TIFIGU-706824 format. One line per field, with one value per residue (C-alpha): residue in one letter; x, y, z; residue number from 1. Coordinates in steps of 0.1 Angstrom, whole numbers, plus 5000, padded with zeros to 4 digits. Layout:
TIFIGU-706824
residu <- c(a|...)
x <- c(X|...)
y <- c(Y|...)
z <- c(Z|...)
num <- c(NUM|...)
//
This chain:
TIFIGU-706824
residu <- c(x|x|x|x|x|x|x|x|x|x|x|x|x|x|x|x|x|x|x|x|x|x|x|x|x|x|x|x|x|x|x|x|x|x|x|x|x|x|x|x|x|x|x|x|x|x|x|x|x|x|x|x|x|x|x|x|x|x|x|x|x|x|x|x|x|x|x|x|x|x|x|x|x|x|x|x|x|x|x|x|x|x|x|x|x|x|x|x|x|x|x|x|x|x|x|x|x|x|x|x|x|x|x|x|x|x|x|x|x|x|x|x|x|x|x|x|x|x|x|x|x|x|x|x|x|x|x|x|x|x|x|x|x|x|x|x|x|x|x|x|x|x|x|x|x|x|x|x|x|x|x|x|x|x|x|x|x|x|x|x|x|x|x|x|x|x|x|x|x|x|x|x|x|x|x|x|x|x|x|x|x|x|x|x|x|x|x|x|x|x|x|x|x|x|x|x|x|x|x|x|x|x|x|x|x)
x <- c(4932|4954|4935|4953|4946|4967|4971|4995|5016|5008|4999|4987|4983|4969|4971|4945|4925|4900|4877|4871|4896|4887|4905|4926|4905|4918|4892|4890|4868|4852|4865|4830|4818|4847|4838|4804|4808|4830|4804|4778|4810|4816|4822|4805|4828|4806|4821|4815|4804|4823|4800|4810|4787|4779|4791|4822|4810|4794|4808|4780|4791|4766|4763|4737|4701|4724|4734|4759|4758|4786|4793|4840|4859|4874|4904|4940|4953|4988|5013|5015|5042|5069|5059|5069|5105|5120|5155|5161|5201|5188|5160|5141|5118|5101|5064|5042|5026|5056|5059|5026|5023|5057|5041|5010|5035|5051|5020|5013|5039|5040|4998|5008|5040|5036|5024|5060|5076|5114|5122|5160|5166|5202|5218|5242|5218|5189|5161|5141|5135|5105|5107|5089|5093|5073|5069|5054|5079|5095|5094|5109|5101|5122|5111|5132|5138|5158|5178|5202|5222|5228|5214|5192|5167|5136|5104|5069|5031|5026|4991|4998|5026|4996|4972|4993|5002|4972|4957|4981|4970|5004|5024|5054|5060|5092|5102|5129|5146|5167|5174|5160|5142|5134|5093|5093|5079|5059|5052|5039|5060|5050|5025|5039|5006|5005|5025|5021|5044|5046|5062|5087|5086|5115|5129|5155|5191)
y <- c(4923|4923|4931|4922|4928|4915|4910|4896|4927|4944|4937|4961|4953|4976|4963|4978|4972|4954|4960|4929|4897|4869|4839|4839|4832|4837|4849|4855|4883|4889|4925|4941|4926|4955|4979|4974|4979|5009|5033|5020|5036|5064|5089|5070|5068|5039|5003|4977|4942|4911|4884|4846|4824|4785|4766|4794|4801|4836|4864|4893|4926|4943|4985|5001|4992|4970|4937|4932|4897|4878|4850|4837|4822|4792|4783|4801|4835|4836|4842|4882|4884|4863|4887|4915|4928|4918|4942|4972|4988|5020|5038|5075|5094|5118|5145|5126|5153|5160|5126|5117|5153|5136|5109|5119|5143|5117|5098|5120|5104|5079|5065|5071|5040|5016|5036|5028|5048|5054|5066|5066|5077|5101|5100|5126|5162|5144|5140|5115|5121|5107|5103|5090|5088|5077|5089|5121|5131|5125|5140|5143|5158|5162|5154|5164|5134|5123|5091|5064|5037|5031|5046|5034|5031|5011|5014|5012|5005|5044|5038|5017|5039|5070|5046|5038|5071|5089|5061|5068|5098|5110|5138|5119|5086|5066|5042|5007|4994|4961|4968|4974|4938|4940|4950|4982|4990|5020|5025|5054|5080|5071|5047|5010|4995|5001|4983|4993|4968|4966|4950|4966|4961|4951|4975|4977|4989)
z <- c(5144|5117|5080|5050|5012|4982|4947|4927|4926|4960|4994|5030|5054|5091|5123|5148|5180|5191|5215|5230|5233|5208|5201|5173|5135|5102|5073|5039|5027|4994|4983|4977|5012|5022|4993|5005|5040|5032|5013|5050|5078|5056|5085|5109|5146|5161|5167|5147|5155|5140|5139|5125|5120|5132|5103|5099|5064|5066|5089|5101|5102|5127|5129|5143|5122|5095|5096|5063|5061|5038|5025|5032|5009|5013|5014|5036|5033|5018|5044|5039|5059|5033|5015|5036|5038|5071|5063|5033|5019|5013|5035|5021|5043|5021|5025|5012|4994|4979|4959|4955|4934|4917|4910|4891|4869|4861|4855|4829|4805|4816|4809|4774|4775|4798|4826|4844|4864|4876|4915|4916|4954|4958|4996|4979|4977|4994|4969|4951|4915|4896|4862|4832|4789|4768|4728|4734|4755|4791|4823|4861|4891|4924|4963|4987|5007|5042|5030|5040|5021|4987|4957|4940|4910|4908|4881|4892|4885|4880|4895|4921|4932|4932|4952|4978|4989|4987|5007|5035|5061|5073|5069|5062|5047|5049|5013|5023|4996|4990|4953|4921|4918|4950|4963|4976|5013|5020|5059|5075|5099|5132|5122|5131|5123|5085|5059|5020|4996|4955|4935|4905|4869|4851|4825|4799|4820)
num <- c(1|2|3|4|5|6|7|8|9|10|11|12|13|14|15|16|17|18|19|20|21|22|23|24|25|26|27|28|29|30|31|32|33|34|35|36|37|38|39|40|41|42|43|44|45|46|47|48|49|50|51|52|53|54|55|56|57|58|59|60|61|62|63|64|65|66|67|68|69|70|71|72|73|74|75|76|77|78|79|80|81|82|83|84|85|86|87|88|89|90|91|92|93|94|95|96|97|98|99|100|101|102|103|104|105|106|107|108|109|110|111|112|113|114|115|116|117|118|119|120|121|122|123|124|125|126|127|128|129|130|131|132|133|134|135|136|137|138|139|140|141|142|143|144|145|146|147|148|149|150|151|152|153|154|155|156|157|158|159|160|161|162|163|164|165|166|167|168|169|170|171|172|173|174|175|176|177|178|179|180|181|182|183|184|185|186|187|188|189|190|191|192|193|194|195|196|197|198|199|200|201|202|203|204|205)
//
């Protein structure tokens, strides 16, 4: 089973195993339904039954003693596979917490301007540098990284980058880039079932 969520600037895709075989079906579920399902699940580890109505315009999430019913959105979900880059010219592997700390520090300054942070990948010396500048000042923070490929500087929305890193349950994260204007790809090291893509921010040279 593949779950995907997207807006105009980012997309997250998670593949999980279904307990029972099912036929190929594509459903577009409102985001608010997933928010409610997340609240209901809490720390519950019990399986969730997903039931599609005969009319195929509603879906039921069945938990122990609870049925969450949602209407489905008409139309097709965008082909997210076309958005995920198939190759990269720069890859960095870094401790997730260290990078998240660097992003948060830079975001404090970035919030005073356009909320943009610059990420600099440096193969020589093996580091990722997060930087932000605004009228109130500027800041830089580094995280050690294992870097392969070309040096690169790319800009992202600070909130999008923070949320992507904060919602990954992994010690190390892999970041893949194909240039300053191409999407950035985040993959948890050791987990091939999750990928997060963020569009970069175009900034003055």
